[in-house]
C-alpha positions, 0 to 999 in steps of 0.5 A: 020422632022423625028421622031428622029428629032421630039423627039429631039425638044420635049426634047428641048421644055419640058426637063422633057420628057427626058428619058420618051418619044418615037416618032415613025411612025404608022405602021399596027402592031400598029393596025388601024389608027385612022380616020382622025388624023395626029398623036396619043399618048399613055402613057399606056402598048400598046403591039404594041408600045413595039414590034415597039420600039424593032424592032427600037432598042429603047426598054429600058425595059419600056414604055415611053409616045409615040407620033405616027405620022400617017402623016408626022411629023410636028412641029405643030402636035408634039406640039398638041400631047405634049399637051396630054403627058405633064406633064411628066408621070412616065415610066411603067416597063415591067414585062417580062410576055408575054401576051397570044393570048387572051390578045392580041386580047382584046387589039386590039379590044379596040384599034379598038374601040378607033380608029373608035371613037365609044365612043365619042357620048355625049362628050362635043366638047372640051373633052381632049382639054379643057382649060388646054390643050390649056395652055400647047400648049400656052407654048410649042408654045412660047418655039418653037418660042423662038427657032426660029421655025415658027409655024402655029397657025391654023395648031396646031388644038387647040381650035376654032370651032372644040372644041366648043371654041373661036379661038386659037388666042383669047386664046393666047392673053389672056394667055398674058405673062404667057408663057414667064415668064415660060420657065424654069418651068416644065409642072407640075409646070405650070399645078399648076399655077392659070389661068389668069382671062381673060382665065377663063372668055373666056372659061366660055363664050365658054362653055355657048354659047355651052350649049345654042346652044345645048339646042336650037338645042334640042328644034328644033330637 
């Protein structure tokens, strides 16, 4: 899958991203590659993304939400990253002012800090990947399958032990028919829907088990 193909698929899965999304490959000019990540996304004023979009002839005078593939693009990684960029955000118009060398150095330092994950200590394991994220992925997965795509649930890298949650299959089962009933909704509308009770109960159980395990671990440290 090329970045262009991934972009077109993203629009097919979430039409509200049209004109608000870019998909590119990671380059050294974008800063250090995040450790062990297959892709990352950005919805802010990233100077390297602007420069890369200019190089590719894709710059339109504003920053879109951007999915950046570090590894070869795949549908599973695309769906994961779309779970982060949805609901669709407004683009950020470039004010035309070029940054100073000091401002560029500051952003590079911040990106290096983020890529090395030095700020992750003390966070719950599902930080950024909680039940709201899982819901978006469940809906994207349903839409992808409706379009005839085979998607590896495990390769989605959603829920499961890595995030201190039950296996993704358990969450998908508890969302039941909600994704199928919402294929024409925007993800902003989906985010406003009440969560199915079985999903909330599962997430609450996962949080409680994790908290108890952490407490027991601290007492035996």
